[in-house]
Legacy VTK file of the C-alpha trace (Angstrom):
# vtk DataFile Version 3.0
C-alpha trace
ASCII
DATASET POLYDATA
POINTS 205 float
-122.962 13.222 -77.533
-124.227 11.952 -80.858
-125.144 14.684 -83.345
-128.266 13.848 -85.330
-129.069 15.085 -88.855
-132.569 15.877 -87.550
-130.792 18.799 -85.777
-130.802 17.335 -82.291
-128.344 15.721 -79.863
-128.615 12.233 -78.368
-126.856 11.450 -75.075
-127.167 7.682 -75.103
-125.742 6.953 -71.656
-128.465 9.072 -70.059
-131.111 8.456 -72.753
-131.493 12.221 -73.179
-132.697 13.844 -76.392
-131.668 17.513 -76.650
-132.873 20.138 -79.108
-133.287 23.890 -79.347
-135.607 26.372 -81.036
-138.455 24.090 -82.045
-140.726 27.115 -82.640
-143.869 25.025 -82.669
-146.764 26.952 -84.203
-144.616 29.393 -86.156
-146.187 28.454 -89.491
-149.697 28.972 -88.099
-148.591 32.309 -86.616
-147.374 33.552 -90.006
-150.386 32.214 -91.883
-152.703 34.042 -89.469
-150.789 37.226 -90.307
-151.573 36.712 -93.995
-148.182 35.366 -95.072
-148.640 32.581 -97.627
-146.958 29.406 -96.367
-148.011 25.912 -97.527
-150.335 24.373 -94.952
-148.424 21.062 -94.887
-145.382 22.893 -93.495
-147.186 23.296 -90.165
-146.830 19.598 -89.295
-143.219 19.050 -90.380
-141.605 19.919 -87.053
-143.881 17.768 -84.890
-143.613 14.837 -87.292
-139.809 14.937 -87.066
-139.932 15.237 -83.277
-142.271 12.287 -82.879
-140.203 10.205 -85.284
-137.117 10.741 -83.102
-138.988 9.869 -79.917
-140.307 6.658 -81.438
-136.871 5.668 -82.721
-134.771 6.534 -79.667
-137.274 6.006 -76.814
-135.635 8.682 -74.629
-136.127 8.874 -70.884
-135.874 12.662 -71.123
-136.481 15.209 -73.864
-134.968 18.627 -73.135
-135.925 21.684 -75.162
-133.384 24.521 -74.954
-135.903 27.311 -75.276
-138.380 28.604 -77.844
-140.492 25.471 -77.831
-143.433 27.507 -79.086
-143.088 30.531 -81.312
-145.764 32.659 -79.699
-149.226 32.388 -78.136
-151.469 29.319 -78.262
-152.736 28.080 -81.605
-153.628 24.689 -83.095
-150.072 23.435 -82.613
-150.462 23.595 -78.819
-153.271 21.039 -78.711
-151.544 18.845 -81.287
-148.338 18.875 -79.259
-150.246 18.123 -76.047
-151.895 15.093 -77.666
-148.594 13.881 -79.049
-146.491 13.997 -75.865
-149.295 12.399 -73.834
-148.625 9.202 -75.777
-145.114 8.958 -74.310
-145.798 8.536 -70.587
-142.375 6.911 -70.036
-140.624 10.069 -71.207
-140.171 13.244 -69.145
-140.261 16.525 -71.060
-138.241 19.539 -69.889
-138.133 23.141 -71.089
-135.369 25.655 -70.481
-137.321 28.880 -70.988
-136.461 30.957 -74.068
-137.399 34.453 -75.188
-140.287 33.175 -77.338
-141.764 31.094 -74.520
-144.248 33.799 -73.543
-147.327 31.766 -72.654
-148.524 31.766 -69.029
-146.859 29.238 -66.725
-150.165 27.364 -66.463
-150.028 26.589 -70.191
-146.710 24.768 -69.824
-147.978 23.004 -66.704
-150.942 21.812 -68.766
-148.394 20.050 -70.983
-146.700 18.447 -67.935
-143.463 20.158 -68.882
-140.828 20.694 -66.206
-139.701 24.329 -66.472
-136.216 25.729 -65.802
-134.261 28.926 -66.265
-131.173 26.752 -66.812
-130.082 23.153 -66.270
-126.841 21.378 -65.423
-126.307 17.790 -66.571
-122.880 16.460 -65.721
-120.513 19.082 -67.125
-123.076 20.561 -69.512
-124.621 23.898 -68.569
-127.829 24.120 -70.596
-129.284 27.547 -71.378
-131.374 29.073 -74.134
-129.040 31.975 -74.923
-125.260 31.406 -75.058
-123.521 32.756 -71.973
-120.587 35.185 -71.968
-119.384 34.264 -68.489
-118.706 30.558 -68.128
-119.102 28.658 -64.859
-115.966 26.846 -63.706
-115.779 23.273 -64.936
-118.895 23.550 -67.096
-119.431 23.737 -70.847
-122.310 25.941 -71.972
-124.660 24.420 -74.552
-127.331 26.737 -75.938
-129.634 27.574 -78.820
-131.226 30.938 -79.718
-128.768 31.853 -82.504
-130.012 29.394 -85.184
-126.391 28.896 -86.336
-125.595 28.523 -90.010
-122.459 28.351 -92.113
-121.955 29.525 -95.693
-120.065 27.197 -98.027
-118.634 28.325 -101.357
-117.991 26.028 -104.314
-115.325 26.230 -107.010
-117.764 27.884 -109.412
-118.551 30.556 -106.777
-121.895 28.985 -105.957
-122.843 29.314 -102.283
-125.136 27.554 -99.878
-125.940 28.265 -96.236
-126.498 25.198 -94.086
-127.598 24.800 -90.468
-124.816 23.604 -88.209
-123.694 22.456 -84.804
-120.967 24.696 -83.473
-118.626 23.923 -80.568
-116.245 26.652 -79.406
-113.729 26.405 -76.559
-116.265 27.280 -73.842
-119.711 27.101 -75.421
-121.601 25.252 -78.096
-124.632 26.075 -80.232
-127.364 23.754 -81.409
-129.096 24.342 -84.751
-132.751 25.342 -84.747
-134.839 22.168 -84.737
-137.941 23.821 -86.187
-138.803 23.353 -89.852
-139.642 26.986 -90.604
-136.722 28.842 -89.002
-133.991 31.022 -90.439
-130.230 30.723 -90.045
-127.706 33.213 -88.688
-124.128 33.047 -89.955
-121.731 32.463 -87.085
-118.185 33.660 -86.549
-115.804 30.710 -86.260
-113.463 30.894 -83.267
-110.040 29.292 -83.008
-109.981 25.785 -81.552
-113.601 25.207 -82.495
-115.484 22.471 -84.320
-118.309 23.004 -86.807
-120.567 20.295 -88.220
-122.832 21.247 -91.116
-126.130 19.490 -91.800
-127.209 18.654 -95.353
-130.525 16.798 -95.366
-129.759 13.404 -93.762
-125.975 13.850 -93.460
-123.622 15.655 -91.072
-120.097 16.569 -92.093
-117.188 18.249 -90.361
-116.098 21.683 -91.611
-112.351 22.140 -91.659
-111.710 25.669 -90.382
-108.199 25.898 -91.804
LINES 1 206
205 0 1 2 3 4 5 6 7 8 9 10 11 12 13 14 15 16 17 18 19 20 21 22 23 24 25 26 27 28 29 30 31 32 33 34 35 36 37 38 39 40 41 42 43 44 45 46 47 48 49 50 51 52 53 54 55 56 57 58 59 60 61 62 63 64 65 66 67 68 69 70 71 72 73 74 75 76 77 78 79 80 81 82 83 84 85 86 87 88 89 90 91 92 93 94 95 96 97 98 99 100 101 102 103 104 105 106 107 108 109 110 111 112 113 114 115 116 117 118 119 120 121 122 123 124 125 126 127 128 129 130 131 132 133 134 135 136 137 138 139 140 141 142 143 144 145 146 147 148 149 150 151 152 153 154 155 156 157 158 159 160 161 162 163 164 165 166 167 168 169 170 171 172 173 174 175 176 177 178 179 180 181 182 183 184 185 186 187 188 189 190 191 192 193 194 195 196 197 198 199 200 201 202 203 204
């Protein structure tokens, strides 16, 4: 798996693009509620998604839940128009807790819907699983993992990250307007922080 600074995973041998927690339409949802968010922020997530599809030309795009933040808004039609341009790519959705639209809405997008997926030895779910299936590694989203780094002058910054524990891994939230949740680092784990267009390994020692 190749970790991408765009907060996604590329499995080149299978031409699979993986991401979690896109939360399409979240900016519009907040703006409708009267929360002041710059209008241009609404398009950031879809622009980044389409840029990756153009660059990588995946055979499959798999969303690990929370593709949309809530009910239909302008982002739904924009997303529908966008993915229709990529007829050589199949789009899959592992249902997340925010994916609350009727099944017909997802069918309208020609999305293939799953509760979970297994690809090789990867067990793909939206929420990380406590009980692990034999021989499989659980890869999930939902948490929006972040890690806090402290500098010598006591300055701190919290960055999104990829996190891989002994039995399960977490993908960062792909969406532009999403928060971060600090994660507890387990022994024998690997953490990769994302700073703009760079990914770097965090030494847990």
